[in-house]
Biopython code that builds the backbone (N, CA, C, O; Angstrom):
import numpy as np
from Bio.PDB.StructureBuilder import StructureBuilder

atoms = [
    (1, "MET", "N", (-12.500, -21.710, 28.632)),
    (1, "MET", "CA", (-13.633, -20.844, 28.858)),
    (1, "MET", "C", (-13.150, -19.390, 28.838)),
    (1, "MET", "O", (-12.073, -19.077, 29.346)),
    (2, "THR", "N", (-13.945, -18.527, 28.256)),
    (2, "THR", "CA", (-13.640, -17.106, 28.203)),
    (2, "THR", "C", (-14.622, -16.349, 29.090)),
    (2, "THR", "O", (-15.828, -16.596, 29.069)),
    (3, "VAL", "N", (-14.074, -15.423, 29.866)),
    (3, "VAL", "CA", (-14.906, -14.583, 30.718)),
    (3, "VAL", "C", (-14.629, -13.129, 30.344)),
    (3, "VAL", "O", (-13.477, -12.702, 30.277)),
    (4, "ALA", "N", (-15.685, -12.388, 30.106)),
    (4, "ALA", "CA", (-15.553, -10.979, 29.726)),
    (4, "ALA", "C", (-16.177, -10.095, 30.797)),
    (4, "ALA", "O", (-17.031, -10.523, 31.572)),
    (5, "ARG", "N", (-15.732, -8.880, 30.811)),
    (5, "ARG", "CA", (-16.265, -7.887, 31.734)),
    (5, "ARG", "C", (-16.654, -6.655, 30.922)),
    (5, "ARG", "O", (-16.081, -6.396, 29.863)),
    (6, "ILE", "N", (-17.619, -5.906, 31.417)),
    (6, "ILE", "CA", (-18.058, -4.676, 30.760)),
    (6, "ILE", "C", (-17.884, -3.524, 31.732)),
    (6, "ILE", "O", (-18.276, -3.609, 32.896)),
    (7, "THR", "N", (-17.296, -2.457, 31.244)),
    (7, "THR", "CA", (-17.133, -1.261, 32.060)),
    (7, "THR", "C", (-17.700, -0.064, 31.301)),
    (7, "THR", "O", (-17.726, -0.061, 30.071)),
    (8, "GLU", "N", (-18.143, 0.932, 32.021)),
    (8, "GLU", "CA", (-18.751, 2.100, 31.402)),
    (8, "GLU", "C", (-17.798, 3.278, 31.508)),
    (8, "GLU", "O", (-17.271, 3.567, 32.582)),
    (9, "ILE", "N", (-17.581, 3.953, 30.394)),
    (9, "ILE", "CA", (-16.740, 5.145, 30.388)),
    (9, "ILE", "C", (-17.440, 6.258, 29.619)),
    (9, "ILE", "O", (-18.333, 6.000, 28.813)),
    (10, "SER", "N", (-17.030, 7.489, 29.874)),
    (10, "SER", "CA", (-17.548, 8.613, 29.090)),
    (10, "SER", "C", (-16.375, 9.311, 28.415)),
    (10, "SER", "O", (-15.256, 9.315, 28.928)),
    (11, "SER", "N", (-16.649, 9.892, 27.270)),
    (11, "SER", "CA", (-15.627, 10.578, 26.493)),
    (11, "SER", "C", (-16.253, 11.794, 25.837)),
    (11, "SER", "O", (-17.394, 11.747, 25.377)),
    (12, "ILE", "N", (-15.494, 12.890, 25.797)),
    (12, "ILE", "CA", (-15.992, 14.137, 25.214)),
    (12, "ILE", "C", (-15.025, 14.619, 24.138)),
    (12, "ILE", "O", (-13.807, 14.556, 24.307)),
    (13, "SER", "N", (-15.583, 15.100, 23.031)),
    (13, "SER", "CA", (-14.799, 15.666, 21.940)),
    (13, "SER", "C", (-15.423, 16.983, 21.509)),
    (13, "SER", "O", (-16.641, 17.151, 21.569)),
    (14, "ALA", "N", (-14.592, 17.904, 21.079)),
    (14, "ALA", "CA", (-15.088, 19.163, 20.529)),
    (14, "ALA", "C", (-15.404, 19.011, 19.043)),
    (14, "ALA", "O", (-15.972, 19.916, 18.433)),
    (15, "ILE", "N", (-15.033, 17.856, 18.454)),
    (15, "ILE", "CA", (-15.162, 17.672, 17.007)),
    (15, "ILE", "C", (-16.448, 16.965, 16.614)),
    (15, "ILE", "O", (-17.224, 17.496, 15.819)),
    (16, "SER", "N", (-16.692, 15.746, 17.169)),
    (16, "SER", "CA", (-17.847, 14.951, 16.749)),
    (16, "SER", "C", (-18.076, 13.791, 17.704)),
    (16, "SER", "O", (-17.231, 13.492, 18.548)),
    (17, "PHE", "N", (-19.243, 13.133, 17.563)),
    (17, "PHE", "CA", (-19.513, 11.920, 18.332)),
    (17, "PHE", "C", (-18.516, 10.827, 17.949)),
    (17, "PHE", "O", (-18.004, 10.115, 18.813)),
    (18, "GLU", "N", (-18.247, 10.700, 16.656)),
    (18, "GLU", "CA", (-17.305, 9.681, 16.190)),
    (18, "GLU", "C", (-15.921, 9.876, 16.823)),
    (18, "GLU", "O", (-15.281, 8.906, 17.232)),
    (19, "ASP", "N", (-15.469, 11.111, 16.901)),
    (19, "ASP", "CA", (-14.180, 11.393, 17.519)),
    (19, "ASP", "C", (-14.206, 11.077, 19.011)),
    (19, "ASP", "O", (-13.218, 10.582, 19.554)),
    (20, "ALA", "N", (-15.313, 11.354, 19.672)),
    (20, "ALA", "CA", (-15.443, 11.024, 21.092)),
    (20, "ALA", "C", (-15.338, 9.513, 21.307)),
    (20, "ALA", "O", (-14.708, 9.064, 22.264)),
    (21, "VAL", "N", (-15.956, 8.728, 20.415)),
    (21, "VAL", "CA", (-15.873, 7.265, 20.507)),
    (21, "VAL", "C", (-14.427, 6.822, 20.308)),
    (21, "VAL", "O", (-13.913, 6.022, 21.090)),
    (22, "LYS", "N", (-13.770, 7.329, 19.278)),
    (22, "LYS", "CA", (-12.380, 6.952, 19.005)),
    (22, "LYS", "C", (-11.474, 7.286, 20.178)),
    (22, "LYS", "O", (-10.636, 6.471, 20.566)),
    (23, "GLN", "N", (-11.631, 8.465, 20.742)),
    (23, "GLN", "CA", (-10.809, 8.870, 21.887)),
    (23, "GLN", "C", (-11.077, 7.978, 23.101)),
    (23, "GLN", "O", (-10.151, 7.604, 23.820)),
    (24, "GLY", "N", (-12.342, 7.642, 23.322)),
    (24, "GLY", "CA", (-12.697, 6.784, 24.442)),
    (24, "GLY", "C", (-12.092, 5.394, 24.322)),
    (24, "GLY", "O", (-11.583, 4.851, 25.303)),
    (25, "ILE", "N", (-12.144, 4.815, 23.125)),
    (25, "ILE", "CA", (-11.577, 3.479, 22.908)),
    (25, "ILE", "C", (-10.059, 3.516, 23.026)),
    (25, "ILE", "O", (-9.461, 2.625, 23.629)),
    (26, "GLU", "N", (-9.433, 4.543, 22.454)),
    (26, "GLU", "CA", (-7.977, 4.663, 22.560)),
    (26, "GLU", "C", (-7.543, 4.759, 24.019)),
    (26, "GLU", "O", (-6.559, 4.140, 24.422)),
    (27, "ARG", "N", (-8.273, 5.529, 24.799)),
    (27, "ARG", "CA", (-7.933, 5.673, 26.222)),
    (27, "ARG", "C", (-8.192, 4.383, 26.986)),
    (27, "ARG", "O", (-7.391, 4.004, 27.840)),
    (28, "ALA", "N", (-9.294, 3.703, 26.695)),
    (28, "ALA", "CA", (-9.600, 2.437, 27.363)),
    (28, "ALA", "C", (-8.499, 1.412, 27.113)),
    (28, "ALA", "O", (-8.148, 0.643, 28.008)),
    (29, "ASN", "N", (-7.953, 1.400, 25.898)),
    (29, "ASN", "CA", (-6.886, 0.456, 25.560)),
    (29, "ASN", "C", (-5.602, 0.702, 26.336)),
    (29, "ASN", "O", (-4.780, -0.206, 26.455)),
    (30, "LYS", "N", (-5.409, 1.898, 26.863)),
    (30, "LYS", "CA", (-4.218, 2.177, 27.664)),
    (30, "LYS", "C", (-4.307, 1.527, 29.050)),
    (30, "LYS", "O", (-3.285, 1.221, 29.664)),
    (31, "THR", "N", (-5.529, 1.320, 29.533)),
    (31, "THR", "CA", (-5.731, 0.779, 30.876)),
    (31, "THR", "C", (-6.216, -0.660, 30.864)),
    (31, "THR", "O", (-5.786, -1.466, 31.689)),
    (32, "LEU", "N", (-7.102, -0.991, 29.943)),
    (32, "LEU", "CA", (-7.704, -2.320, 29.893)),
    (32, "LEU", "C", (-6.999, -3.194, 28.868)),
    (32, "LEU", "O", (-6.602, -2.725, 27.801)),
    (33, "LYS", "N", (-6.848, -4.469, 29.203)),
    (33, "LYS", "CA", (-6.263, -5.427, 28.258)),
    (33, "LYS", "C", (-7.384, -6.191, 27.568)),
    (33, "LYS", "O", (-8.450, -6.408, 28.145)),
    (34, "ASN", "N", (-7.132, -6.595, 26.330)),
    (34, "ASN", "CA", (-8.055, -7.441, 25.583)),
    (34, "ASN", "C", (-9.407, -6.798, 25.311)),
    (34, "ASN", "O", (-10.437, -7.467, 25.403)),
    (35, "VAL", "N", (-9.422, -5.501, 24.976)),
    (35, "VAL", "CA", (-10.679, -4.834, 24.617)),
    (35, "VAL", "C", (-11.192, -5.469, 23.330)),
    (35, "VAL", "O", (-10.465, -5.550, 22.340)),
    (36, "LYS", "N", (-12.444, -5.917, 23.343)),
    (36, "LYS", "CA", (-13.021, -6.633, 22.208)),
    (36, "LYS", "C", (-14.144, -5.880, 21.512)),
    (36, "LYS", "O", (-14.462, -6.180, 20.361)),
    (37, "GLY", "N", (-14.750, -4.911, 22.183)),
    (37, "GLY", "CA", (-15.850, -4.184, 21.558)),
    (37, "GLY", "C", (-16.422, -3.144, 22.496)),
    (37, "GLY", "O", (-16.043, -3.044, 23.663)),
    (38, "ALA", "N", (-17.352, -2.368, 21.947)),
    (38, "ALA", "CA", (-18.022, -1.347, 22.751)),
    (38, "ALA", "C", (-19.328, -0.974, 22.071)),
    (38, "ALA", "O", (-19.491, -1.156, 20.864)),
    (39, "TRP", "N", (-20.245, -0.457, 22.853)),
    (39, "TRP", "CA", (-21.461, 0.093, 22.263)),
    (39, "TRP", "C", (-21.793, 1.394, 22.962)),
    (39, "TRP", "O", (-21.436, 1.614, 24.120)),
    (40, "ILE", "N", (-22.476, 2.239, 22.238)),
    (40, "ILE", "CA", (-22.826, 3.558, 22.761)),
    (40, "ILE", "C", (-24.113, 3.437, 23.560)),
    (40, "ILE", "O", (-25.165, 3.089, 23.023)),
    (41, "LYS", "N", (-24.016, 3.724, 24.832)),
    (41, "LYS", "CA", (-25.189, 3.678, 25.709)),
    (41, "LYS", "C", (-25.998, 4.971, 25.573)),
    (41, "LYS", "O", (-27.229, 4.950, 25.579)),
    (42, "ASP", "N", (-25.285, 6.096, 25.452)),
    (42, "ASP", "CA", (-25.965, 7.388, 25.399)),
    (42, "ASP", "C", (-25.057, 8.402, 24.720)),
    (42, "ASP", "O", (-23.835, 8.248, 24.711)),
    (43, "GLN", "N", (-25.656, 9.431, 24.158)),
    (43, "GLN", "CA", (-24.916, 10.544, 23.584)),
    (43, "GLN", "C", (-25.609, 11.836, 23.975)),
    (43, "GLN", "O", (-26.829, 11.883, 24.134)),
    (44, "GLU", "N", (-24.814, 12.881, 24.127)),
    (44, "GLU", "CA", (-25.389, 14.191, 24.412)),
    (44, "GLU", "C", (-24.421, 15.261, 23.934)),
    (44, "GLU", "O", (-23.245, 14.989, 23.695)),
    (45, "VAL", "N", (-24.919, 16.461, 23.800)),
    (45, "VAL", "CA", (-24.067, 17.583, 23.417)),
    (45, "VAL", "C", (-24.065, 18.605, 24.536)),
    (45, "VAL", "O", (-25.026, 18.717, 25.297)),
    (46, "THR", "N", (-22.971, 19.349, 24.626)),
    (46, "THR", "CA", (-22.922, 20.489, 25.527)),
    (46, "THR", "C", (-23.080, 21.740, 24.670)),
    (46, "THR", "O", (-22.596, 21.798, 23.540)),
    (47, "VAL", "N", (-23.753, 22.724, 25.215)),
    (47, "VAL", "CA", (-24.052, 23.944, 24.470)),
    (47, "VAL", "C", (-23.481, 25.134, 25.236)),
    (47, "VAL", "O", (-23.651, 25.252, 26.450)),
    (48, "ASP", "N", (-22.805, 26.006, 24.503)),
    (48, "ASP", "CA", (-22.235, 27.215, 25.090)),
    (48, "ASP", "C", (-22.642, 28.403, 24.214)),
    (48, "ASP", "O", (-22.308, 28.454, 23.030)),
    (49, "LYS", "N", (-23.355, 29.340, 24.799)),
    (49, "LYS", "CA", (-23.813, 30.540, 24.083)),
    (49, "LYS", "C", (-24.625, 30.191, 22.836)),
    (49, "LYS", "O", (-24.500, 30.837, 21.796)),
    (50, "GLY", "N", (-25.451, 29.163, 22.960)),
    (50, "GLY", "CA", (-26.343, 28.784, 21.877)),
    (50, "GLY", "C", (-25.724, 27.924, 20.785)),
    (50, "GLY", "O", (-26.385, 27.616, 19.793)),
    (51, "LYS", "N", (-24.464, 27.532, 20.954)),
    (51, "LYS", "CA", (-23.791, 26.704, 19.949)),
    (51, "LYS", "C", (-23.270, 25.425, 20.589)),
    (51, "LYS", "O", (-22.886, 25.409, 21.759)),
    (52, "VAL", "N", (-23.264, 24.356, 19.803)),
    (52, "VAL", "CA", (-22.737, 23.083, 20.290)),
    (52, "VAL", "C", (-21.242, 23.241, 20.524)),
    (52, "VAL", "O", (-20.502, 23.647, 19.627)),
    (53, "SER", "N", (-20.801, 22.913, 21.746)),
    (53, "SER", "CA", (-19.383, 23.068, 22.083)),
    (53, "SER", "C", (-18.704, 21.735, 22.391)),
    (53, "SER", "O", (-17.478, 21.673, 22.491)),
    (54, "GLY", "N", (-19.490, 20.668, 22.543)),
    (54, "GLY", "CA", (-18.889, 19.377, 22.836)),
    (54, "GLY", "C", (-19.841, 18.232, 22.549)),
    (54, "GLY", "O", (-21.061, 18.376, 22.619)),
    (55, "PHE", "N", (-19.256, 17.099, 22.226)),
    (55, "PHE", "CA", (-20.004, 15.880, 21.928)),
    (55, "PHE", "C", (-19.582, 14.824, 22.939)),
    (55, "PHE", "O", (-18.406, 14.466, 23.004)),
    (56, "LYS", "N", (-20.527, 14.322, 23.727)),
    (56, "LYS", "CA", (-20.223, 13.356, 24.780)),
    (56, "LYS", "C", (-20.887, 12.024, 24.479)),
    (56, "LYS", "O", (-22.051, 11.970, 24.080)),
    (57, "VAL", "N", (-20.130, 10.949, 24.676)),
    (57, "VAL", "CA", (-20.686, 9.601, 24.546)),
    (57, "VAL", "C", (-20.427, 8.835, 25.835)),
    (57, "VAL", "O", (-19.386, 8.990, 26.473)),
    (58, "ILE", "N", (-21.390, 8.012, 26.200)),
    (58, "ILE", "CA", (-21.221, 7.048, 27.282)),
    (58, "ILE", "C", (-21.060, 5.697, 26.599)),
    (58, "ILE", "O", (-21.960, 5.242, 25.893)),
    (59, "LEU", "N", (-19.915, 5.060, 26.808)),
    (59, "LEU", "CA", (-19.605, 3.791, 26.158)),
    (59, "LEU", "C", (-19.617, 2.641, 27.156)),
    (59, "LEU", "O", (-19.176, 2.792, 28.295)),
    (60, "LYS", "N", (-20.115, 1.512, 26.729)),
    (60, "LYS", "CA", (-19.991, 0.243, 27.465)),
    (60, "LYS", "C", (-18.894, -0.530, 26.745)),
    (60, "LYS", "O", (-19.081, -0.955, 25.605)),
    (61, "VAL", "N", (-17.762, -0.715, 27.394)),
    (61, "VAL", "CA", (-16.602, -1.350, 26.780)),
    (61, "VAL", "C", (-16.479, -2.775, 27.302)),
    (61, "VAL", "O", (-16.510, -3.011, 28.509)),
    (62, "THR", "N", (-16.340, -3.726, 26.374)),
    (62, "THR", "CA", (-16.208, -5.136, 26.725)),
    (62, "THR", "C", (-14.743, -5.548, 26.568)),
    (62, "THR", "O", (-14.112, -5.278, 25.546)),
    (63, "PHE", "N", (-14.215, -6.212, 27.610)),
    (63, "PHE", "CA", (-12.864, -6.747, 27.529)),
    (63, "PHE", "C", (-12.817, -8.133, 28.161)),
    (63, "PHE", "O", (-13.576, -8.442, 29.079)),
    (64, "VAL", "N", (-11.913, -8.955, 27.650)),
    (64, "VAL", "CA", (-11.797, -10.341, 28.098)),
    (64, "VAL", "C", (-10.784, -10.418, 29.233)),
    (64, "VAL", "O", (-9.679, -9.886, 29.129)),
    (65, "LEU", "N", (-11.169, -11.082, 30.312)),
    (65, "LEU", "CA", (-10.278, -11.253, 31.458)),
    (65, "LEU", "C", (-9.234, -12.330, 31.169)),
    (65, "LEU", "O", (-9.524, -13.325, 30.506)),
    (66, "GLU", "N", (-8.034, -12.122, 31.667)),
    (66, "GLU", "CA", (-6.977, -13.115, 31.487)),
    (66, "GLU", "C", (-7.079, -14.230, 32.517)),
    (66, "GLU", "O", (-6.265, -15.153, 32.510)),
]
sb = StructureBuilder()
sb.init_structure("model")
sb.init_model(0)
sb.init_chain("A")
sb.init_seg("    ")
for serial, (resi, resn, name, xyz) in enumerate(atoms, 1):
    if name == "N":
        sb.init_residue(resn, " ", resi, " ")
    sb.init_atom(name, np.array(xyz, "f"), 0.0, 1.0, " ", f" {name:<3s}", serial, name[0])
structure = sb.get_structure()
């Protein structure tokens, strides 16, 4: 039997939403074992002086328990 757990993380990039997702997954893999997938729960941008300065994603990361 396989049992999985889901955890929520946020990640911010100055480049793009895609980069924020990649950074979030890379960081999750440093702490969590057996990461199997993720989905984007939410996205938002930060604005500084009228310009987009950051891309934030909230990820739901699924990993299998040992």
